[in-house]
C-alpha positions in Angstrom: 16.1 -5.9 -23.4 15.8 -5.8 -19.6 13.2 -3.7 -17.8 13.5 -3.0 -14.1 9.7 -3.1 -13.3 6.8 -5.6 -13.4 4.8 -6.1 -16.7 2.0 -3.6 -17.4 3.6 -0.4 -16.3 5.0 2.5 -18.3 8.5 1.1 -18.7 7.2 -2.2 -19.8 4.8 -0.6 -22.3 7.6 1.5 -23.9 10.0 -1.4 -24.0 7.6 -3.8 -25.7 6.5 -1.2 -28.3 10.1 -0.4 -29.2 11.3 -4.0 -29.0 8.6 -5.1 -31.5 9.7 -2.6 -34.1 13.4 -3.3 -33.4 12.8 -7.0 -34.1 11.1 -6.2 -37.4 13.9 -3.8 -38.5 16.8 -6.0 -37.4 15.3 -9.3 -38.5 16.1 -10.9 -35.1 14.2 -11.4 -31.9 14.5 -8.6 -29.3 13.2 -10.1 -26.1 11.9 -8.0 -23.3 12.7 -9.4 -19.9 11.2 -8.0 -16.7 13.5 -8.1 -13.6 11.5 -6.2 -11.1 12.6 -5.2 -7.6 14.5 -2.6 -5.5 13.0 0.3 -7.6 14.6 -1.0 -10.7 18.1 -1.4 -9.2 18.1 -5.2 -9.7 17.9 -5.0 -13.5 20.4 -2.1 -13.6 22.9 -4.2 -11.6 22.4 -7.2 -13.8 23.1 -5.2 -17.0 26.1 -3.5 -15.4 27.5 -7.0 -14.9 26.4 -8.4 -18.2 28.8 -9.5 -21.0 29.6 -6.3 -22.9 29.0 -7.7 -26.3 25.8 -5.8 -27.3 23.5 -8.7 -26.7 22.0 -7.2 -23.5 20.7 -3.7 -23.1 18.4 -2.0 -20.5 15.6 0.4 -20.7 16.8 2.2 -17.6 14.9 4.8 -15.5 15.4 8.0 -13.6 15.4 6.3 -10.2 18.5 4.0 -10.5 20.3 6.3 -12.9 19.9 9.7 -11.2 18.2 9.4 -7.8 19.1 6.2 -6.0 22.8 6.9 -5.9 22.0 9.8 -3.6 19.8 7.7 -1.3 21.6 4.4 -0.9 24.7 2.4 -1.5 24.3 0.6 -4.8 26.2 -2.5 -6.0 27.0 -0.7 -9.2 28.0 2.8 -10.3 25.5 4.2 -12.9 28.2 6.4 -14.5 31.1 3.9 -14.4 29.3 0.7 -15.0 26.6 1.7 -17.6 27.0 3.3 -21.0 24.4 5.7 -22.4 22.8 4.7 -25.7 19.8 7.1 -26.1 16.9 8.6 -24.3 13.7 6.6 -24.8 10.7 8.5 -23.5 10.1 11.5 -21.2 6.8 12.3 -19.4 5.2 13.6 -16.2 3.6 11.3 -13.7 0.0 11.9 -12.6 -1.1 11.9 -9.0 -4.2 9.7 -8.8 -6.3 8.7 -5.8 -8.8 5.9 -5.0 -12.2 7.2 -6.0 -13.6 6.2 -2.5 -11.6 9.1 -1.0 -14.0 11.5 -2.7 -11.4 14.2 -3.3 -10.8 15.8 -6.7 -8.2 18.5 -6.3 -4.7 18.9 -4.9 -6.0 21.3 -2.4 -8.4 18.7 -1.0 -5.6 16.1 -1.0 -3.4 18.4 1.1 -6.2 19.3 3.4 -7.0 15.7 4.1 -3.3 14.9 4.7 -3.2 17.6 7.3 -6.6 16.8 8.9 -6.5 13.0 8.9 -3.1 11.7 7.7 -4.0 8.1 8.7 -6.3 8.0 5.6 -3.6 8.8 3.1 -0.6 6.8 1.7 1.1 7.0 -1.6 2.4 4.2 -3.8 5.6 4.3 -5.9 7.5 2.0 -8.2 10.1 1.6 -5.5 12.5 3.4 -3.2 14.4 6.0 -5.1 12.0 6.0 -8.1 10.6 9.1 -9.7 7.2 8.4 -8.2 8.8 8.1 -4.7 10.7 11.5 -5.1 7.6 13.2 -6.5 5.7 12.2 -3.3 8.5 13.2 -1.0 8.9 16.6 -2.8 5.2 17.2 -2.3 5.4 16.2 1.4 8.2 18.8 1.8 6.7 21.6 -0.2 3.2 21.2 1.2 4.2 20.5 4.8 2.4 17.1 4.9 3.6 13.6 5.8 1.9 11.1 3.5 3.3 7.6 4.1 5.3 6.1 1.2 4.5 2.5 0.1 7.0 1.1 -2.4 6.1 -1.6 -5.0 8.0 -3.6 -7.5 6.4 -1.8 -10.5 3.5 0.3 -11.8 1.1 -2.6 -12.4 1.0 -4.0 -8.8 0.9 -0.4 -7.4 -2.2 0.3 -9.6 -3.9 -3.0 -8.6 -3.7 -2.0 -5.0 -4.8 1.6 -5.7 -7.9 0.4 -7.6 -8.6 -2.0 -4.8 -8.3 0.7 -2.2 -5.4 -0.9 -0.4 -3.3 2.3 -1.0 -4.8 5.8 -1.2 -2.8 7.4 -3.9 -0.1 6.9 -6.5 2.2 8.9 -8.7 1.4 6.9 -11.8 2.6 6.8 -15.3 -0.2 8.0 -17.6 -0.5 4.7 -19.4 -1.2 2.8 -16.2 -3.7 5.4 -14.9 -5.8 6.3 -18.0 -8.0 3.2 -18.3 -8.9 3.4 -14.6 -9.5 7.2 -14.7 -11.9 6.6 -17.6 -13.9 3.9 -15.6 -14.1 6.2 -12.6 -12.2 3.8 -10.3 -9.5 6.4 -9.6 -9.4 10.2 -9.8 -6.7 12.2 -11.5 -5.6 15.1 -9.1 -2.7 16.7 -10.9 0.3 16.1 -13.1 3.9 16.5 -12.0 5.5 18.5 -14.8 5.6 22.3 -15.2 3.1 22.2 -18.1 0.0 20.2 -18.7 0.7 17.3 -21.1 -1.0 17.1 -24.4 -2.5 13.7 -23.5 -4.1 15.1 -20.3 -4.9 18.7 -21.1 -7.8 18.9 -18.6 -5.7 17.8 -15.6 -3.9 20.7 -13.8 -0.3 20.5 -12.8 0.8 20.5 -9.2 2.6 23.7 -9.9 -0.6 25.5 -10.9 -2.5 23.9 -8.1 -0.8 25.8 -5.3 2.8 24.5 -5.3 4.7 26.9 -7.7 7.7 25.6 -9.5 6.9 21.9 -8.7 8.6 19.7 -11.4 9.2 16.0 -11.1 9.1 14.4 -14.6 9.8 10.7 -15.4 12.0 9.2 -18.1 13.3 5.9 -19.4 16.6 5.8 -21.2 18.5 3.0 -23.0 21.9 2.0 -21.5 24.3 -1.0 -21.9 27.3 -2.5 -20.0 30.0 0.2 -19.8 32.7 -1.9 -21.6 30.6 -2.5 -24.6 32.6 -1.4 -27.7 31.6 2.1 -29.0 30.7 0.9 -32.4 28.1 -1.5 -30.9 26.7 1.2 -28.7 26.6 3.5 -31.8 24.7 0.9 -33.7 22.1 0.5 -31.0 21.7 4.2 -30.8 21.2 4.3 -34.6 18.6 1.5 -34.6 16.6 2.7 -31.5 16.6 6.3 -32.6 15.2 5.1 -36.0 12.4 3.3 -34.1 11.6 6.3 -31.9 11.3 8.5 -35.0 9.0 5.9 -36.7 5.5 7.6 -37.0 3.6 4.5 -36.0 5.7 3.7 -33.0 5.8 7.4 -31.9 2.0 7.6 -32.2 1.5 4.5 -30.1 3.9 5.8 -27.4 2.2 9.2 -27.3 -1.2 7.4 -27.1 0.1 5.9 -23.8 1.3 9.3 -22.6 5.0 8.6 -23.4 6.8 11.2 -25.4 9.6 9.9 -27.6 12.8 11.8 -26.9 15.7 10.4 -29.0 19.2 11.7 -28.2 22.8 11.1 -29.1 24.9 9.1 -26.7 26.7 12.3 -25.6 23.4 14.2 -25.1 22.1 11.4 -22.9 25.2 11.4 -20.7 24.9 15.1 -20.1 21.2 14.8 -19.4 21.7 12.1 -16.8 24.4 14.1 -15.1 22.2 17.1 -15.0 19.2 15.2 -13.5 21.5 13.5 -11.0 22.8 16.9 -9.8 19.3 18.3 -9.6 17.8 15.5 -7.6 21.0 15.1 -5.5 20.7 18.7 -4.4 17.0 18.3 -3.6 17.5 15.1 -1.6 20.2 16.8 0.4 18.2 20.0 0.9 15.1 18.2 2.0 16.8 15.6 4.1 15.1 12.8 2.3 16.2 9.3 3.4 15.2 5.7 2.5 14.3 3.6 5.5 
């Protein structure tokens, strides 16, 4: 099971929790392999080229599957070269800042960006990732220009945020929560339309002065496109069973990751919808990757 980001982030957390239960259920070893880089595109390209025999699957992400195709030329086609299996988890990101900035609200964040933009930057898990587009969307909607700093995954981005080498980050909840609790970083706002159950005290960006702001994150399982349908169906059956397992679901929710099992057909339609939505926003906002 390939993951396109470094160990320790939200994708890695979800993959390892799910793989562990899959191994138990199937009686074989499901190994999680991290292939970080290029916002997850390296891992997606590797799986697109993998032998279509069911032995290699990917916990893919919104960036390479629905955003990156509108921003850059990819060595693979997410629709033609990858086959949907099931959605894994869906969740908002949380905008967090280094505690040393001394700001606690989105209004203060925007005010600082306008007054002294040199003090702000924002990390993401790579160009074309959900965290990248969330930051660009806020830049456009709030009329600010916070500099984007791409990383190879959530863990290295969080290390630099805690150390103060980057000022802010659109983080997965699982990466952010421990550091929020220690006071090393400050949670400013979440990126979905509604406050998530696991962060009920943190306001959304939408309710903090940017109406309608919505930039959620998701990780979905896909395989090589030419994998036989019966094998993809079996993977769907087994992964959905794991996602519905009360213990696994509870652990995922504890990390701020909401299980969202789907049929293969439902996932295909969901990815197409997300791609259309973000493609339109990228075109409308004139967002480009340097």
